[in-house]
C-alpha positions in Angstrom: -13.6 5.1 -35.1 -10.8 3.2 -33.9 -8.3 4.5 -30.6 -5.2 6.1 -32.0 -3.7 6.6 -28.6 -0.4 5.4 -28.3 -1.0 1.6 -26.2 1.4 0.6 -23.6 1.4 -2.8 -22.0 -0.6 -2.7 -18.5 0.4 -5.2 -16.0 -1.8 -6.6 -13.0 -1.0 -9.4 -10.7 -3.2 -11.6 -8.4 -3.2 -10.8 -4.6 -1.6 -14.0 -3.5 1.8 -12.4 -4.7 3.1 -15.6 -5.9 7.0 -15.2 -6.4 9.1 -17.3 -5.0 11.7 -15.3 -3.5 9.6 -13.1 -1.9 6.6 -14.6 -1.0 6.6 -18.1 -1.7 2.8 -20.0 -1.8 3.6 -23.8 -2.4 3.5 -24.8 1.3 0.6 -24.2 3.6 1.8 -22.2 6.6 0.0 -22.8 9.7 -0.7 -19.5 11.8 -0.5 -16.9 9.3 -3.3 -14.6 8.3 -2.5 -12.7 4.8 -2.8 -15.6 2.7 0.4 -15.9 1.5 2.6 -16.7 3.8 3.0 -13.9 5.5 1.7 -11.5 8.0 -0.2 -8.7 6.9 2.2 -5.9 7.1 4.4 -7.8 5.0 1.8 -8.2 2.7 0.8 -4.9 2.6 4.3 -3.5 2.2 4.8 -5.8 -0.7 1.6 -4.0 -2.6 3.5 -0.7 -2.4 6.5 -2.1 -3.8 4.4 -3.3 -6.4 2.7 0.1 -7.2 6.5 1.3 -7.1 8.1 -1.0 -9.6 4.6 -0.7 -12.4 2.3 -3.0 -11.5 -1.1 -1.5 -12.4 -3.7 -3.4 -10.8 -3.4 -6.3 -7.9 -6.7 -8.6 -8.9 -8.2 -10.5 -6.0 -9.6 -13.6 -7.4 -12.6 -15.6 -5.5 -14.2 -19.0 -5.5 -17.1 -19.3 -3.3 -16.6 -22.5 -0.9 -14.0 -25.2 -0.1 -12.9 -28.0 -2.8 -11.7 -31.0 0.3 -10.0 -32.7 -2.8 -7.2 -30.0 -3.2 -6.1 -29.4 0.3 -4.0 -32.5 0.2 -2.3 -30.9 -1.9 -0.2 -27.4 -1.4 -3.6 -25.9 -1.0 -2.5 -23.6 -4.3 -4.7 -22.8 -7.2 -7.9 -21.9 -8.7 -9.8 -24.0 -5.3 -7.0 -23.7 -3.0 -6.7 -22.1 0.6 -8.1 -18.3 1.4 -7.5 -16.8 4.2 -9.5 -13.1 3.1 -12.6 -12.7 1.2 -12.0 -9.9 -1.5 -13.7 -6.5 -0.2 -11.7 -7.1 3.2 -8.0 -7.9 1.4 -9.2 -4.7 -1.3 -10.1 -2.6 1.8 -6.9 -3.2 3.2 -5.1 -2.9 0.0 -6.4 0.6 -0.5 -5.3 2.6 2.5 -2.0 1.0 2.1 -1.3 2.2 -1.3 -1.8 5.0 -3.6 -1.8 4.3 -7.3 -2.4 0.8 -8.0 -5.9 -0.2 -9.5 -8.0 -2.8 -7.1 -10.2 -5.5 -8.7 -12.6 -7.5 -6.6 -14.2 -11.0 -8.1 -17.8 -10.8 -7.3 -20.8 -12.9 -8.5 -23.5 -12.2 -9.7 -25.6 -15.5 -9.1 -24.5 -15.3 -5.3 -24.5 -11.5 -4.1 -27.4 -8.8 -4.5 -27.2 -5.6 -6.6 -28.0 -3.0 -3.8 -25.4 -4.7 -1.7 -22.3 -4.8 -3.8 -22.9 -1.1 -5.2 -23.1 0.2 -2.2 -19.5 -1.8 -1.3 -17.9 -0.9 -4.3 -18.7 2.6 -4.2 -17.5 2.8 -0.8 -14.6 1.1 -1.8 -14.1 3.6 -4.6 -14.0 6.6 -2.4 -11.1 4.8 0.2 -9.4 4.3 -3.0 -9.2 7.8 -4.4 -10.9 6.0 -7.6 -8.8 3.0 -7.9 -11.4 0.4 -7.5 -13.0 -2.5 -10.1 -15.1 -5.3 -10.3 -14.2 -8.9 -11.8 -17.6 -10.0 -12.5 -18.0 -13.5 -13.0 -21.1 -15.8 -12.9 -20.0 -18.7 -10.6 -19.9 -22.4 -11.8 -19.8 -24.0 -8.2 -21.3 -24.0 -4.9 -24.7 -23.6 -5.4 -25.2 -25.7 -2.4 -24.7 -23.0 0.1 -26.9 -20.4 -1.5 -30.3 -22.5 -1.1 -29.7 -24.0 -4.6 -29.7 -27.8 -5.1 -28.7 -27.0 -8.8 -27.0 -24.4 -10.6 -28.9 -22.7 -13.3 -27.9 -23.2 -16.5 -24.9 -21.0 -18.3 -27.6 -18.7 -20.8 -29.6 -18.2 -17.2 -27.1 -17.1 -15.5 -25.7 -14.7 -18.3 -29.2 -13.3 -18.3 -28.7 -12.4 -15.1 -25.8 -11.2 -14.8 -26.7 -8.6 -17.8 -29.6 -7.4 -15.7 -27.6 -7.2 -12.7 -25.0 -4.9 -14.2 -27.2 -2.9 -15.4 -29.1 -2.5 -12.3 -25.7 -1.5 -10.7 -24.7 1.1 -13.5 -28.5 2.6 -13.1 -27.4 2.9 -9.0 -24.3 4.7 -9.1 -25.8 6.5 -11.9 -28.8 7.4 -10.1 -27.2 10.8 -8.3 -27.0 13.9 -11.1 -23.4 15.4 -11.4 -25.2 18.4 -10.1 -26.8 16.6 -6.9 -24.5 19.2 -4.3 -25.9 23.0 -4.3 -24.8 26.3 -2.4 -27.3 27.6 0.4 -27.5 31.5 0.6 -25.6 31.2 3.8 -22.8 29.8 2.0 -22.8 26.1 3.4 -23.5 23.5 1.0 -26.3 20.9 0.6 -27.8 18.2 -1.3 -30.4 18.7 -3.8 -32.8 15.7 -3.2 -34.4 16.1 -6.6 -31.1 15.3 -7.8 -31.2 12.1 -6.9 -33.4 9.7 -8.9 -35.0 6.4 -7.6 -33.6 3.8 -10.4 -37.5 1.8 -9.9 -35.7 -1.4 -11.8 -38.5 -4.6 -12.4 -36.8 -7.2 -14.2 -36.5 -10.8 -14.5 -34.2 -10.9 -11.6 -34.5 -8.2 -10.1 -36.8 -5.6 -8.2 -34.7 -2.3 -7.2 -36.5 0.5 -6.1 -34.9 3.5 -4.3 -31.2 5.5 -5.8 -28.0 4.3 -3.9 -27.5 5.9 -0.7 -23.8 7.0 -1.6 -22.8 10.1 -3.4 -21.2 9.6 -6.9 -17.1 8.3 -6.3 -14.1 9.6 -8.2 -14.8 7.0 -10.8 -18.5 7.5 -10.7 -18.8 3.9 -12.0 -15.4 1.3 -10.8 -13.8 -0.3 -13.6 -15.9 -3.1 -15.1 -13.8 -6.3 -15.3 -15.0 -9.5 -16.9 -13.7 -13.1 -16.3 -14.7 -15.7 -18.6 -14.0 -17.2 -22.7 -17.2 -19.2 -23.2 -19.1 -17.7 -25.9 -21.5 -16.0 -23.9 -19.2 -14.6 -21.1 -17.6 -13.1 -24.2 -20.7 -11.5 -25.5 -21.2 -10.2 -22.0 -17.6 -8.9 -21.9 -18.2 -7.5 -25.5 -21.3 -5.5 -24.5 -20.2 -3.9 -20.9 -16.0 -5.1 -20.0 -13.3 -2.7 -19.9 -10.6 -5.2 -19.0 -11.1 -9.1 -20.1 -9.6 -11.6 -17.8 -9.2 -14.9 -19.7 -7.2 -18.0 -19.9 -5.4 -17.9 -23.6 -2.7 -20.5 -22.7 -0.7 -19.7 -26.5 -0.6 -16.5 -28.7 -2.8 -18.8 -31.3 -5.6 -18.8 -28.5 -4.9 -15.5 -27.5 -5.1 -14.3 -31.4 -8.7 -16.3 -31.6 -10.2 -14.7 -28.2 -9.5 -11.1 -29.2 -11.2 -11.4 -32.7 -14.3 -12.9 -31.2 -14.4 -10.1 -28.9 -13.9 -7.5 -31.3 -17.1 -9.3 -32.9 -19.5 -8.8 -29.6 -18.2 -5.4 -29.3 -19.0 -4.0 -33.0 -22.2 -6.0 -32.4 -22.8 -3.1 -29.0 -21.7 -0.6 -30.8 -18.1 -0.7 -29.7 -14.5 -0.7 -30.8 -12.0 -3.4 -29.0 -9.2 -1.0 -28.6 -11.4 0.5 -26.0 -10.9 -3.1 -24.0 -8.2 -4.1 -22.0 -7.4 -8.2 -22.6 -5.3 -8.9 -20.0 -4.8 -13.0 -20.1 -3.1 -14.4 -17.0 0.8 -16.1 -17.3 3.1 -17.5 -15.0 6.9 -17.0 -15.8 9.8 -19.0 -14.7 12.8 -17.7 -15.0 16.8 -18.3 -14.6 20.4 -17.3 -16.0 20.1 -20.0 -18.7 17.1 -21.4 -20.6 17.8 -25.0 -19.0 17.3 -23.3 -15.1 14.2 -21.8 -16.1 13.4 -25.3 -17.4 14.3 -27.2 -14.0 12.2 -24.0 -11.6 9.5 -24.9 -14.1 9.5 -28.7 -12.8 10.8 -28.4 -9.6 7.7 -26.7 -8.6 5.3 -29.5 -7.7 5.9 -32.9 -6.0 4.5 -36.2 -6.6 2.2 -35.4 -3.9 1.3 -32.4 -5.6 0.4 -34.4 -8.5 -1.5 -37.0 -7.0 -3.5 -34.0 -5.2 -4.1 -32.8 -8.6 -5.9 -35.9 -9.3 -8.3 -34.5 -7.5 -8.3 -31.2 -8.6 -8.6 -30.9 -12.1 -12.5 -32.7 -10.7 -13.4 -29.3 -10.1 -13.3 -28.2 -13.4 -13.8 -32.1 -15.2 -15.9 -34.1 -12.7 -15.8 -36.9 -14.5 -12.4 -37.1 -15.4 -11.0 -40.1 -13.3 -7.0 -40.5 -13.2 -7.2 -42.0 -10.1 -5.4 -45.2 -10.9 -2.8 -44.8 -13.7 0.8 -44.3 -12.7 2.4 -40.5 -13.2 4.8 -41.6 -15.6 1.8 -43.6 -17.8 0.4 -42.1 -20.7 -2.3 -40.1 -21.0 -5.4 -42.0 -22.4 -7.6 -39.1 -24.0 -10.4 -41.7 -23.9 -10.7 -41.0 -19.7 -11.6 -37.2 -21.0 -15.7 -36.5 -21.4 -16.1 -35.3 -25.7 -16.5 -31.4 -26.1 -20.1 -32.3 -26.8 -20.1 -33.5 -23.0 -18.8 -30.8 -21.5 -20.5 -28.1 -23.1 -23.6 -30.3 -22.1 -22.5 -30.2 -18.1 -23.7 -26.6 -17.4 -20.5 -25.7 -16.0 -17.7 -23.5 -16.6 -16.6 -25.1 -20.0 -13.7 -23.0 -21.5 -11.1 -24.1 -19.2 -12.2 -27.6 -19.3 -12.0 -27.4 -23.1 -8.6 -26.2 -23.0 -7.5 -29.3 -20.6 -9.4 -31.8 -23.0 -7.3 -29.8 -26.1 -3.9 -30.3 -24.2 -4.8 -34.1 -23.8 -5.5 -34.8 -27.3 -2.6 -32.8 -28.7 0.2 -35.0 -27.6 2.3 -32.4 -26.3 1.6 -34.1 -22.2 2.0 -37.6 -22.5 2.1 -38.4 -19.5 0.4 -37.9 -16.9 3.1 -36.5 -14.9 3.4 -33.8 -18.0 -0.2 -33.1 -17.9 -0.7 -32.5 -14.6 2.3 -30.5 -14.2 1.1 -28.1 -16.8 -2.4 -28.3 -15.1 -1.1 -27.6 -11.7 1.6 -24.9 -12.8 -0.8 -23.0 -14.5 -4.5 -23.9 -14.3 -5.1 -23.1 -18.3 -2.9 -20.0 -18.2 -0.1 -19.1 -20.5 3.2 -20.1 -18.8 6.6 -18.3 -20.8 9.9 -20.5 -19.1 13.3 -18.8 -20.1 15.9 -16.3 -19.8 14.7 -12.6 -19.1 15.3 -12.0 -22.3 13.6 -14.8 -24.0 10.4 -14.0 -21.6 10.7 -10.0 -22.7 10.8 -11.6 -26.4 7.6 -13.5 -26.0 5.9 -10.4 -23.9 6.4 -8.1 -26.2 5.7 -10.6 -29.4 2.1 -11.1 -27.5 1.6 -7.3 -27.0 2.9 -6.3 -30.9 0.1 -9.2 -32.0 -2.3 -6.2 -31.3 -3.8 -9.3 -29.3 -3.5 -8.4 -25.9 -3.2 -5.3 -23.9 -1.8 -6.4 -20.7 -0.4 -9.9 -18.5 -2.0 -10.9 -15.1 0.8 -12.0 -13.7 0.3 -15.3 -11.8 3.4 -16.0 -10.3 7.0 -16.1 -11.3 9.9 -17.8 -9.9 11.9 -14.9 -9.5 10.8 -11.4 -8.7 14.0 -9.8 -8.9 14.3 -11.3 -12.3 11.2 -9.9 -13.7 11.9 -6.4 -12.1 15.1 -5.8 -12.6 15.9 -7.7 -15.4 12.6 -8.2 -18.0 10.8 -5.1 -17.4 13.8 -2.5 -18.2 13.8 -4.6 -21.5 10.3 -4.2 -22.1 10.7 -0.5 -21.0 13.4 0.4 -23.4 11.8 -1.5 -26.3 8.8 1.1 -25.8 6.2 -1.9 -24.5 6.2 -1.0 -20.7 5.4 2.9 -19.9 8.3 4.6 -17.8 8.5 3.3 -13.7 6.3 6.0 -11.7 8.1 8.5 -10.3 7.5 10.3 -7.0 5.4 13.2 -7.5 3.3 11.6 -10.4 0.1 12.8 -10.9 -2.5 10.8 -8.5 -5.3 9.0 -11.4 -8.2 7.1 -11.4 -7.4 3.2 -12.0 -9.6 3.7 -15.4 -7.6 6.8 -16.2 -4.4 5.0 -15.8 -5.2 1.8 -18.1 -7.3 3.7 -20.5 -10.1 2.2 -21.0 -13.8 3.8 -21.8 -17.1 2.7 -20.6 -19.7 0.8 -22.8 -21.8 3.6 -23.8 -24.8 1.3 -22.1 -23.6 2.4 -19.0 -23.6 6.2 -19.6 -27.1 7.8 -18.3 -28.3 11.3 -19.7 -28.6 12.6 -16.3 -30.9 15.8 -17.5 -33.7 13.2 -19.2 -33.7 10.8 -16.4 -34.1 14.1 -13.4 -36.6 15.5 -16.3 -38.6 12.3 -16.1 
């Protein structure tokens, strides 16, 4: 049965806090430690402000390894500079905030289930039930982890599903009634209510139960990133939130329909999953002012560096010899079949190829500007009223449930002009006030765990 609960837009932001009037990140600031060109205390104070303004979560993205080709530009983007790995940053955010969800990106290819289960359980305890795991299979950095070649996409997703099943079993290994009252009135643990998982699979062998008691959410909110067929199938089976690149509404609708099919095949309903595409916002008092803000983001030096940066997604694409104002040649791009056969992430590479083929970005400059400002995600450019209308159109299409704000040139215009319009029109829930009841992240966004990860404790203990 479909979920008929009234829906509201949820809003996430990435942990770089790329708001040009508050935390500008377009230049590398030496000696700073937060990754946002600010001190750690300024960073944490701004996280509290995001919470007060109604953001539902902070997403910490992660790419394992350094990409030297991109460091000649502004250090921004998916392969840019990182000053903290996700868990450290999330732990700091956990103690500095009260309500906002904490989404960390962790790879199923280059981590181990038992360690990650313990780490995320600790974060869920530390934050009072606000931890979430952005599940990725990784498409780079194999040589940093003892591999000479990255496993095929199918093998990476097979491993990811087994990994997920293992961590869910670990988080479920303590029965709800594990705590017992002794005759003297003190409390202790009934060890018989903690069941070893005894997992022997293709990729992992894990014997014992987790050594950390159940957390407020028991299972942190499961987020999945990726829009390939294999990634979407993984999301349909497991995810509560999907972080995805859909550069336009048409592709968002197409993705949502695909996800609904995979969810139904897994015995789930699409309405139980929140789709949260990335978006970058360029706001101005006039449309021309917003367009000028967009065009001023990247310098020529940044665009030249972007010729190298895009090779992180399409290694064989060579635009080095082309002037920025030259016509963009589609024949420089690999075919769709060649991209799919490359063994790495294809969804984003296919987006870039489609931009080149569409003719919408006729010059190298226009194409690299679109790439270097959005990295395949949506961009909304306009006045606060125009951007609010676009957000409402996307939300009311039923294709999306959330946006992950990658950046905005004006936090002030976003929170004082766009958000009030969304609230007046019933799309965004009221701003949380003092005394707002504390909720877990799952309760806040209204998602539902996959039946795959809900355990029959009575049967497990009896076994």
